[in-house]
N, C-alpha and C positions, 0 to 999 in steps of 0.2 A: 168132861175133863175131870171133874171131881167125883165121878160115878162110883168108883171103888170105895173111896173114903165115905161117901154118903151111905152106901150099902152097909159098910162096916159100922157106921154110926147108928143106922137104923137097927142093926142086930144088937148093938150094945143097949139101945133103949129098950128093945123087946126083952133082952136078958135081964134088965133091971126092973121088969114088971110093967113097962108102959104098954098099953094095949096096941095091937097091930095098927089100927087105923090112925091113932094119935102119933105113933112112931113114924108112920109113913108120911103123914102131913108135915110133921115137924122136919123130917129129913128133906122133903121136897122144898119147903120154904127156906131151909138153910142152904140148899143147893142153889135156889133162885137168887138168894141174897149174895152168895159167893160169886156166882156167875156175873152178876150185875155190878158188884162193888169192889171186888178184889182184883188186883193186877196180877197177871200171870208173868212167868219168866219171859215169855215172848213179848208181852206188853212192855216190860221193863227194857228188854233188849231194843225194841223199836224206839222207845223214848230215848234211850242212850244214843242210838245212831242219829236221831234227829238233833239231839243236843250237841253231839260231836260235830255235825255238819254246821250248825249255827255258830258254835265256838270257833270252828275253822274259818268261817266267813268273817267273824269279828277280828280274829287274829290277823287275817289278811288285810283288812281295812286299817287296823291299828299299825301294822308294819308300814303301810303306805303313808299314813299320817306322820309316823315317827320319822320316816325318811324325808318327808317334806319339811318337817321342823328342823331336822339335821342340816338340810340344804340351806334353808333360810338362815339358820344360825351361822353357818359357815360363811355365807355372803355378808352377814352383818359384822362378823368378827373380822373378815377381810377389810371391810370398809373402815372399821375402828382402827385396825392396824395401819391402814393407809393414812388416816388422819393423824395418828400418833407419830408416824414416821415424818410427816410434813411438819408437825409441831416440834419434834426433836431437831429437825434441820433448821427451823426458824430460830429456835433457842440457840443453836450452835452459831448461826449467823450473827445474832444479836450479841452473843458472848464475844465473838471475834471482833465485832465492831467496838465494843467497850474496851477490849484489850488493845486494839489499834489506837483508839483515842487516848487511852492512858499512856501508851508507848510514845505517841507523838507529843503529848503534854510533858512527859518525863524528859525526853531528849530534845524537844523543841519547844521550850516554854514560851508562852505568849508574854511579851513585855509591855 
């Protein structure tokens, strides 16, 4: 993979006065290091694809959980609305009863 660059590097070392054997060993060790420790574009692309797949799975699970929470909240809100409706009707009945009592006391006082 790095062969052309290594050959070019070895030529530069030789051109700078490094003996052939040293330049060759140095270039070989550099190539070995690069092959074992540096990520290639293909490595990065494969990693990107795996991460995209994992992220897609997480997004799918989160969408499901969000929908569950949305459904649960809708049910709870409906329950609260129902209880509030009942309470408002009860307050209306009590208010009507007080008004009726006041009306009867006003027009039909107890002697």
